[in-house]
C-alpha distance (Angstrom), angle and dihedral (degrees) to the residues before:
residue distance angle dihedral
M1 . . .
S2 3.81 . .
Y3 3.82 93.7 .
D4 3.82 111.6 133.2
G5 3.79 91.5 -8.9
F6 3.79 89.9 123.8
H7 3.82 93.0 74.7
E8 3.79 111.9 106.6
K9 3.83 92.7 -130.0
A10 3.83 96.0 34.4
D11 3.82 94.2 125.7
R12 3.83 90.5 58.4
I13 3.83 99.9 43.1
Y14 3.81 120.3 97.7
R15 3.78 133.0 -177.7
V16 3.81 113.5 -130.7
H17 3.80 123.2 -139.9
T18 3.77 130.3 168.5
A19 3.76 135.2 -135.7
P20 3.83 93.3 -153.4
F21 3.80 97.4 -174.8
K22 3.81 102.3 36.0
W23 3.81 93.2 106.9
D24 3.80 95.8 32.6
H25 3.79 104.2 102.3
G26 3.79 89.7 -165.7
A27 3.80 93.0 59.3
A28 3.78 121.3 103.1
N29 3.81 100.4 -156.6
A30 3.78 103.2 31.6
S31 3.81 96.5 163.0
E32 3.81 95.1 65.0
I33 3.81 110.7 127.9
A34 3.80 117.8 -144.5
N35 3.79 139.1 166.3
C36 3.78 123.7 -98.0
P37 3.80 145.9 -91.8
Y38 3.80 111.7 -107.9
P39 3.87 97.3 -118.0
L40 3.81 90.6 57.7
A41 3.83 91.7 81.4
E42 3.81 94.9 60.9
W43 3.81 91.5 39.2
L44 3.82 91.9 56.3
K45 3.79 92.6 46.6
S46 3.82 92.2 49.7
N47 3.81 97.0 46.0
Y48 3.80 104.1 39.5
P49 3.83 119.1 56.4
E50 3.81 89.5 -164.5
I51 3.81 88.3 71.0
E52 3.81 112.0 80.4
D53 3.82 95.8 -174.2
A54 3.79 140.7 -9.1
G55 3.77 134.8 -167.6
A56 3.80 144.2 171.3
M57 3.77 131.4 -127.1
F58 3.79 134.9 -170.5
S59 3.83 123.6 -169.7
L60 3.79 129.3 -151.8
V61 3.80 139.4 157.2
R62 3.80 125.9 -129.4
N63 3.81 126.9 -172.3
I64 3.81 111.5 -157.7
D65 3.79 116.4 174.8
T66 3.80 105.9 -51.6
Y67 3.81 95.3 -20.1
D68 3.79 127.4 96.7
F69 3.80 110.5 -153.7
S70 3.81 117.5 -163.4
I71 3.78 101.3 -163.7
I72 3.78 132.5 -165.5
M73 3.79 117.3 -166.3
I74 3.78 106.8 -151.6
D75 3.78 144.9 166.9
Y76 3.80 131.5 -135.6
G77 3.81 91.4 -88.7
I78 3.82 92.7 62.3
S79 3.80 90.6 49.2
N80 3.81 90.4 55.1
I81 3.78 96.2 42.6
F82 3.82 94.5 51.0
D83 3.82 97.2 32.7
L84 3.80 95.9 -120.0
N85 3.82 88.3 156.5
L86 3.81 94.6 -135.2
T87 3.78 113.9 154.6
E88 3.78 122.9 -122.7
D89 3.82 88.8 -112.6
F90 3.81 88.0 66.6
F91 3.84 88.8 68.4
I92 3.83 100.0 41.3
R93 3.79 112.6 127.5
G94 3.79 119.7 -126.8
R95 3.81 99.0 34.2
T96 3.81 115.1 157.2
D97 3.80 89.5 -131.5
R98 3.81 128.4 51.7
P99 3.82 103.1 -127.2
V100 3.79 123.8 -152.1
A101 3.81 132.5 174.3
V102 3.80 124.1 -143.0
T103 3.78 137.0 -172.3
P104 3.82 114.5 -94.8
E105 3.82 96.9 -99.1
L106 3.83 90.5 59.8
Y107 3.77 95.0 48.4
T108 3.81 94.2 101.2
E109 3.76 134.1 125.6
E110 3.81 91.8 -114.0
V111 3.81 94.2 54.1
T112 3.81 91.8 43.3
E113 3.82 92.0 55.0
L114 3.81 92.2 43.3
L115 3.82 94.3 53.9
K116 3.78 91.9 43.7
E117 3.80 92.5 52.1
R118 3.80 100.3 39.0
M119 3.82 103.6 31.2
R120 3.83 104.7 16.4
W121 3.81 87.5 -123.3
D122 3.81 121.8 145.3
I123 3.80 120.1 -148.4
N124 3.78 107.2 -144.8
T125 3.80 104.7 154.1
T126 3.80 144.9 12.4
I127 3.78 133.3 -118.9
P128 3.82 125.8 -152.3
R129 3.79 119.0 -96.3
W130 3.78 109.0 -119.4
Q131 3.77 125.5 -134.5
E132 3.80 120.0 -87.1
N133 3.81 93.6 -110.4
S134 3.79 92.5 74.8
N135 3.79 132.6 110.5
F136 3.80 88.9 -139.4
K137 3.79 115.0 79.8
F138 3.81 109.1 -177.0
N139 3.76 142.0 132.7
M140 3.82 98.8 -175.2
A141 3.82 136.1 48.3
V142 3.81 121.5 -158.3
P143 3.83 125.4 -175.3
F144 3.80 117.9 -121.6
T145 3.81 89.2 -135.7
G146 3.78 92.7 68.2
N147 3.80 94.3 53.8
Y148 3.81 107.8 29.2
S149 3.77 130.7 52.4
E150 3.79 119.3 -122.0
Q151 3.80 90.0 -114.5
T152 3.80 90.6 54.2
L153 3.79 94.0 49.9
N154 3.80 91.8 50.1
N155 3.80 90.6 56.0
W156 3.81 113.7 109.8
N157 3.80 92.6 -160.0
T158 3.84 132.7 42.3
I159 3.80 124.2 -14.0
W160 3.79 130.6 -174.4
Y161 3.76 132.1 -128.6
E162 3.81 118.7 -172.4
T163 3.84 92.3 -25.5
V164 3.81 91.7 -50.4
P165 3.84 117.5 114.5
I166 3.81 113.3 -126.4
L167 3.78 110.8 -165.0
I168 3.78 122.5 -145.9
R169 3.80 91.0 -101.2
N170 3.81 92.6 68.2
F171 3.81 93.8 74.1
E172 3.78 119.7 92.4
I173 3.79 112.5 -150.7
Y174 3.80 123.8 -163.8
I175 3.78 128.5 -173.8
L176 3.80 132.2 -161.1
V177 3.79 111.9 -146.6
N178 3.78 123.1 -153.2
E179 3.78 119.4 -102.1
N180 3.83 117.3 -84.0
V181 3.82 92.7 16.6
N182 3.81 115.0 156.3
I183 3.80 96.9 -122.0
R184 3.83 93.2 -168.3
A185 3.78 91.1 57.0
L186 3.82 90.7 47.5
E187 3.81 91.3 50.8
Q188 3.80 89.8 52.7
K189 3.81 90.3 52.0
L190 3.80 91.5 49.9
D191 3.79 95.4 46.2
R192 3.80 90.1 87.9
I193 3.80 120.7 18.8
E194 3.79 129.7 168.7
I195 3.81 115.0 -138.4
P196 3.83 117.0 -176.7
E197 3.83 92.8 -141.6
L198 3.83 92.3 56.8
T199 3.77 124.4 70.0
T200 3.81 95.9 -145.3
P201 3.82 132.5 39.8
L202 3.78 115.3 -91.1
S203 3.79 127.9 -136.4
V204 3.81 115.9 -146.6
V205 3.80 120.0 -155.9
L206 3.83 121.9 -159.9
T207 3.81 124.6 -153.4
P208 3.83 120.6 -175.7
L209 3.79 112.1 -114.8
T210 3.80 92.1 -125.7
Q211 3.82 91.2 55.4
L212 3.80 98.4 48.7
R213 3.80 92.2 96.7
Y214 3.79 91.5 67.4
K215 3.84 106.8 12.9
D216 3.82 105.6 41.5
P217 3.85 102.9 136.7
S218 3.82 91.8 -153.2
G219 3.80 92.6 54.3
A220 3.81 91.2 -134.3
T221 3.81 96.9 121.9
Q222 3.78 101.0 24.8
L223 3.76 129.8 114.3
Q224 3.79 116.3 -83.3
M225 3.78 112.1 -59.4
E226 3.83 93.0 -110.8
I227 3.83 91.7 51.1
K228 3.78 116.3 62.9
F229 3.77 130.0 -178.9
T230 3.81 89.1 -119.0
H231 3.81 89.8 57.7
I232 3.81 90.9 53.6
R233 3.81 90.7 48.6
I234 3.83 92.2 50.1
F235 3.80 90.4 47.8
A236 3.81 90.9 51.3
I237 3.83 93.5 47.7
A238 3.82 91.6 48.5
S239 3.81 90.3 49.4
L240 3.81 91.0 49.8
M241 3.82 90.4 51.6
V242 3.79 90.9 52.2
I243 3.81 90.9 49.8
L244 3.81 91.9 48.4
C245 3.80 91.6 49.0
S246 3.79 90.0 50.5
L247 3.80 92.8 47.7
F248 3.80 94.3 48.3
N249 3.79 90.4 45.7
H250 3.79 89.4 52.2
L251 3.81 91.1 48.6
T252 3.81 90.7 50.5
L253 3.78 92.8 51.3
Y254 3.80 89.4 44.5
V255 3.81 93.6 53.2
T256 3.81 90.4 46.2
R257 3.80 90.3 51.7
I258 3.82 91.0 49.9
R259 3.80 90.8 52.5
M260 3.80 89.1 51.7
R261 3.83 88.7 54.0
L262 3.81 97.5 45.1
R263 3.78 94.7 111.2
E264 3.79 91.2 47.5
L265 3.81 91.7 49.7
A266 3.80 91.2 45.9
L267 3.80 89.5 51.5
R268 3.82 90.0 51.0
K269 3.81 89.2 50.6
V270 3.79 92.5 50.4
N271 3.79 91.1 49.0
G272 3.79 92.4 57.6
A273 3.83 105.4 -87.2
S274 3.79 110.7 154.8
D275 3.80 125.0 -129.8
L276 3.78 88.8 -108.4
Q277 3.81 91.7 54.6
I278 3.80 91.6 48.0
A279 3.83 90.3 49.5
A280 3.82 91.1 47.6
T281 3.81 90.4 52.6
L282 3.79 92.2 50.9
Y283 3.81 93.6 44.0
Y284 3.79 91.4 49.3
D285 3.81 91.6 57.2
F286 3.79 91.4 45.4
L287 3.80 99.9 46.6
I288 3.81 97.5 40.6
V289 3.81 89.4 67.3
I290 3.82 91.2 47.6
L291 3.81 91.5 51.6
L292 3.79 92.1 46.3
S293 3.82 89.9 50.4
L294 3.80 91.3 50.4
F295 3.81 91.4 50.1
V296 3.80 92.4 51.3
G297 3.81 90.0 43.6
F298 3.81 92.0 52.9
C299 3.81 90.9 50.4
I300 3.80 91.2 51.7
M301 3.81 90.4 45.3
I302 3.81 91.9 53.8
W303 3.80 89.0 51.2
L304 3.81 96.3 47.4
L305 3.82 100.1 34.6
P306 3.86 97.9 94.1
T307 3.81 92.0 50.9
F308 3.80 92.2 43.9
K309 3.83 92.8 50.9
E310 3.79 91.2 49.8
N311 3.81 95.2 49.5
A312 3.82 93.9 41.6
S313 3.83 93.9 45.6
I314 3.80 91.4 -126.6
S315 3.80 116.0 161.3
V316 3.82 98.8 -179.3
N317 3.80 114.9 122.8
D318 3.80 119.4 -106.2
I319 3.81 93.9 -111.8
G320 3.80 90.8 61.8
I321 3.81 91.5 50.0
Y322 3.81 93.6 47.8
T323 3.80 90.1 48.4
E324 3.79 91.0 54.7
L325 3.81 90.2 45.8
A326 3.80 89.4 53.1
V327 3.82 89.8 51.6
Y328 3.81 89.1 48.6
A329 3.82 90.4 50.6
V330 3.81 91.4 51.9
L331 3.82 91.3 48.5
L332 3.81 90.5 48.4
I333 3.80 91.4 51.5
V334 3.82 91.4 48.3
C335 3.82 92.2 48.2
S336 3.80 90.4 45.9
F337 3.80 90.1 49.6
I338 3.79 90.6 53.3
A339 3.82 93.7 43.0
G340 3.78 91.8 46.0
G341 3.79 90.6 50.4
I342 3.79 92.2 68.8
P343 3.83 96.2 66.1
V344 3.82 90.3 36.5
L345 3.81 91.8 58.4
Y346 3.78 92.5 42.4
F347 3.78 96.8 50.3
R348 3.77 93.0 40.1
K349 3.80 94.6 58.2
H350 3.79 108.4 24.0
V351 3.75 113.9 19.7
L352 3.79 95.9 45.7
N353 3.81 91.0 52.4
E354 3.79 90.9 46.6
S355 3.80 90.8 47.9
I356 3.80 91.8 50.7
K357 3.82 92.6 46.1
G358 3.78 91.3 41.9
S359 3.82 96.0 -126.5
V360 3.80 117.9 120.2
S361 3.77 119.3 168.8
P362 3.80 111.3 -121.6
G363 3.78 115.6 -122.0
S364 3.79 96.1 27.5
K365 3.78 89.0 74.6
N366 3.82 97.0 82.2
A367 3.82 101.8 18.2
F368 3.79 95.2 108.7
R369 3.80 93.7 44.7
K370 3.80 92.4 48.6
G371 3.81 92.6 47.5
S372 3.80 92.0 48.0
L373 3.79 92.7 48.3
L374 3.81 90.5 48.7
L375 3.81 91.4 52.0
Q376 3.81 91.2 48.4
L377 3.79 90.8 48.3
I378 3.83 91.9 52.5
I379 3.81 92.2 49.3
S380 3.80 92.1 44.9
L381 3.81 93.4 50.0
A382 3.82 90.5 49.2
M383 3.81 91.1 50.4
M384 3.82 92.0 45.8
F385 3.79 90.0 52.6
C386 3.82 91.9 49.0
A387 3.81 90.6 46.3
M388 3.80 91.1 53.4
V389 3.82 90.2 50.8
F390 3.82 90.7 50.1
I391 3.81 91.7 48.4
K392 3.80 91.5 51.5
Q393 3.81 90.4 48.5
I394 3.80 92.4 49.4
R395 3.80 91.8 49.1
F396 3.78 90.4 49.1
L397 3.82 92.1 50.2
H398 3.81 92.0 48.1
K399 3.79 94.0 49.2
T400 3.81 98.1 39.8
D401 3.79 118.0 97.3
M402 3.81 105.3 -119.6
G403 3.79 91.2 -168.9
I404 3.81 95.4 -120.5
Q405 3.79 135.5 77.4
R406 3.82 109.8 -125.7
D407 3.81 103.7 162.0
N408 3.82 118.1 112.8
I409 3.82 92.7 3.7
V410 3.80 126.9 125.3
T411 3.82 127.7 -171.9
V412 3.80 121.1 -147.8
M413 3.82 122.4 -155.2
T414 3.80 136.2 166.1
N415 3.79 135.7 177.3
Y416 3.78 90.1 -102.4
F417 3.81 126.3 72.8
A418 3.78 98.4 -126.5
L419 3.81 108.1 106.0
L420 3.78 101.1 105.8
T421 3.81 139.2 140.5
P422 3.85 96.7 -62.9
Y423 3.80 89.7 56.8
A424 3.80 90.4 47.8
E425 3.80 89.7 55.2
E426 3.81 90.2 50.3
I427 3.80 92.0 50.3
K428 3.82 90.2 51.5
K429 3.82 88.3 63.8
I430 3.82 92.2 61.2
P431 3.83 111.8 105.0
G432 3.79 109.6 -105.8
V433 3.82 95.8 25.5
V434 3.80 112.9 117.8
D435 3.82 100.9 -176.2
A436 3.82 141.6 -17.3
I437 3.80 133.4 -161.9
P438 3.83 136.2 178.0
L439 3.80 119.2 -114.7
S440 3.78 141.5 167.6
R441 3.79 119.8 -75.6
N442 3.82 90.6 -124.9
T443 3.82 95.7 50.6
F444 3.78 92.8 103.3
R445 3.80 97.4 29.3
P446 3.82 101.7 68.2
T447 3.79 99.7 173.3
H448 3.79 124.2 147.5
S449 3.80 88.8 -93.0
G450 3.82 88.0 74.1
S451 3.81 94.1 55.9
F452 3.79 120.7 98.6
P453 3.81 129.0 -166.6
H454 3.81 116.8 -111.9
T455 3.80 126.7 -173.9
Y456 3.81 118.7 -155.5
T457 3.81 129.8 -173.6
D458 3.82 123.9 -150.9
S459 3.81 127.1 -145.5
L460 3.84 90.7 -87.4
G461 3.79 93.4 53.7
N462 3.80 95.5 -105.0
Q463 3.80 114.4 145.5
K464 3.77 131.5 -151.2
N465 3.80 132.6 -178.2
F466 3.78 121.6 -132.9
N467 3.79 132.6 -178.5
L468 3.79 108.7 -141.1
F469 3.79 125.7 -173.7
I470 3.82 106.3 -129.0
L471 3.80 115.1 -136.5
M472 3.81 112.7 -165.4
I473 3.81 105.0 -163.4
D474 3.77 146.1 150.8
N475 3.83 113.4 -108.4
R476 3.82 88.3 -116.4
F477 3.81 86.9 69.4
F478 3.81 92.2 89.6
D479 3.80 97.4 56.2
F480 3.80 92.5 37.2
F481 3.82 94.8 55.0
G482 3.81 97.3 27.6
V483 3.81 93.5 -118.0
K484 3.80 107.3 160.5
I485 3.79 124.1 -132.1
L486 3.81 101.7 -141.2
E487 3.79 97.1 -171.6
G488 3.79 134.4 11.1
R489 3.79 122.9 0.1
S490 3.80 143.8 -76.2
F491 3.81 125.4 -84.3
P492 3.82 129.7 -108.7
N493 3.79 120.5 -103.4
E494 3.79 93.0 -116.0
I495 3.80 124.0 130.1
N496 3.80 97.4 -146.1
N497 3.81 96.1 39.3
Y498 3.80 103.3 86.1
Q499 3.81 108.1 -160.2
F500 3.78 126.3 146.5
L501 3.80 146.6 179.8
L502 3.80 129.6 -141.1
N503 3.78 125.1 -147.8
E504 3.81 125.2 -127.4
T505 3.80 94.0 -95.5
A506 3.81 91.8 52.8
M507 3.80 90.2 49.5
K508 3.81 91.2 51.7
E509 3.79 90.1 53.5
A510 3.80 101.7 36.4
G511 3.80 106.2 11.5
E512 3.79 93.9 114.4
F513 3.82 89.2 63.6
F514 3.82 93.6 58.2
E515 3.77 100.9 65.0
P516 3.84 114.1 149.9
N517 3.83 115.2 -83.2
S518 3.81 92.3 15.8
E519 3.79 121.4 130.4
N520 3.80 91.3 -113.7
S521 3.82 93.2 54.2
Q522 3.80 94.5 63.0
G523 3.79 104.6 120.7
F524 3.82 93.1 8.3
V525 3.82 104.4 132.9
G526 3.80 107.1 164.0
I527 3.79 155.3 -23.9
M528 3.79 121.7 -100.3
Q529 3.77 128.6 -159.2
D530 3.81 120.1 -96.7
F531 3.79 113.0 -105.9
Y532 3.77 130.3 -168.2
L533 3.79 121.0 -142.3
F534 3.80 92.5 -173.9
P535 3.82 122.1 31.6
T536 3.81 93.2 -135.6
E537 3.83 95.5 48.3
K538 3.79 123.3 86.4
A539 3.79 119.0 -126.2
K540 3.80 112.3 -94.8
A541 3.77 125.6 -134.3
T542 3.81 98.3 -97.9
K543 3.79 137.3 -168.1
A544 3.83 115.7 -165.1
H545 3.80 126.7 -163.8
Y546 3.79 143.3 135.7
P547 3.84 116.9 -90.4
T548 3.80 111.2 -80.8
S549 3.82 92.2 -151.7
D550 3.79 142.9 6.8
V551 3.80 99.7 15.5
D552 3.82 90.6 -164.3
S553 3.82 90.9 64.1
W554 3.77 94.0 53.1
M555 3.81 109.0 29.4
G556 3.79 96.0 61.9
A557 3.82 100.3 145.2
L558 3.80 143.6 49.6
A559 3.78 136.6 -142.5
Y560 3.78 123.4 -158.7
K561 3.80 132.8 -174.9
Y562 3.80 120.3 -139.8
E563 3.80 136.5 -165.7
D564 3.81 121.1 -100.7
G565 3.80 112.3 -74.6
M566 3.82 94.0 11.6
R567 3.80 100.8 98.9
E568 3.81 99.0 105.4
R569 3.81 94.1 42.9
T570 3.79 93.9 48.9
E571 3.82 93.2 45.1
E572 3.79 90.2 51.8
A573 3.81 91.4 49.0
V574 3.82 93.3 47.6
S575 3.80 94.7 47.5
C-alpha cells in the first residue's frame, strides 16, 4: 500500500483508463477496461479545469550489449506531474540531437558513447532514481517528440514505432488534479464524454496512483495474478483472529490460575506484601508465558521462513522481516501488559479483600472466564465456517477441468525476442525433456493489455464491437497442452496463411457473426475449448492463430514438458 506514496503530489495523481465500449449499445463486452489514446491527455487537460496537468507514458525494454535499459517515453506533462525536473527544451520538436535522460549510475562515458553509436541518442541530463516500492521501473527517459511525428501523436487510433504497431491501449495516461477537487464529482463527469474524433462516447476511469498496486483495472501494475490484495487481507484477518483467540485463551487460564492462588496471595498481603509486589508476582506469571511463546514462535519462524517466502512470493531480505517481527513482539508484550493489568488491578483491590474477609459475591466468580470462552467460541465458529468454505472451493478447483494440461510444464521467457524453433529443438535434446514448442510471450499473461478491439458486421449490416484476447501460437499448442478443438481443425504454421480459431466464450459473444460464407468467417477454421490459466479468472474471449508477420516479434517464449521428478535438472540445464 506504500507503492508510489513517496511522490510529493501522490495524493493528487490518478491513472486514466478507458471503458471504450461502455456507451456503445452495439458492443458485446462493454465493461472491458483498456489504456488510452495519446491525444486524450491533452484533451482532458484542455476541457476540464479540475485537471491541473496531464501526460502520457509508454514503457519498453531494450538490451544493448551488456546493458539493460528500462525506458519510459514521456511528454512534458509527465515530467511535471512526477517532478522529473526536465526542462521544456528537452521536449522541443526538431532538435538536431535526440536527447535522453538517465539515472545517475548510467551517466558514464561508456554508456553515452554506446547510445550515441547504436541509437543516435544523446545523454544530456540525469533523472532521479525512484524508490523500489514503485510501479515504474526505469533507468532512462526519452521524449515522444524525438521518436514520433506530430501527426502520429495526434492520431486517436493506431500508431507505429519502428515497424511495430502500437495500439491506443499501450499508452499510460496520468492526470494531476487541482487541490481540493471533489474527485467523485470529476469521476461522474468523466464517466461519459463526447470526443469529436471518436464515433461513440467514451467512459474514463480514474485510479489513484497510490492504489495502482492492488486496484489497477488493467492488471498491468498489480500483484502477480495468483496473489490478490483481497487474499492478503483475508490472510491478515485470519491471522489476527488466531492471535486474539490465543490471547483470550491465555487470559482465561491466567485468571483461573490467580483464583487458584487467592489464599496464597491473601496470605502474602497479610504478611506485609505491598500492592506493587503483588502486581509484580502476577505480572511475572503472565509475561513469562508470553515471552516463552515468542521464543518458540521465533524458532518456528526461522525454520519456516524460506518456504513461506517462496510460496508468498516475498523478496524482502530476512533482516527486514526479523525487524518487523521484533516490532510485533514488542507490541504484543505492550498489549499483553495492558490486557493483563485489568485482572491484576481487580484481584489486587477486590478479590484479595473478599478472600481475606471470606465474602465472595456469587456469579461474579466466573463472569470473566465465561465471557472470554464465549468470545473464543464465536471466533472459532466463524473461522471453522470460513475454513469449510475454503476446503469446498479447493476441492472444486482440484476436480474441475480447467481445459488445459499444466503438470510438468515450464515456460521460458527473456527480455529479448530470441526463443524460437531452433532453441526448442535444442531444449528437446536435454535429458528429461519430453517436448518443447515456441509460443507468444503473452500466452500465460492474459491481462487486458493483450485484448484488441474487433468490429464485425452481420448479414443485415449491423455492427458490433468485441474485445478479443489474441493468442499467437504454434499449431502444436493444442496437443502439447491438451486443449481440445471442439469443432473444425487447427491452422497451418504459415505466415501468409491467415487462419484462426475462436474459443467457446468468443463464440457465445460473437458466434452469430461467423456464419458460413460470411465475410467474417474467412479464415475461421474451428472452435477450441475454453481454458483457465488461473482458477479465479474467467475465460476470456480468445482468437488463436499463427503470427501473420515477423515471427520473431511475436513468438518470444518457449514451453517445454519434462518427465516426473526432472524439473530441477531440466531448469538448470535450460538456464
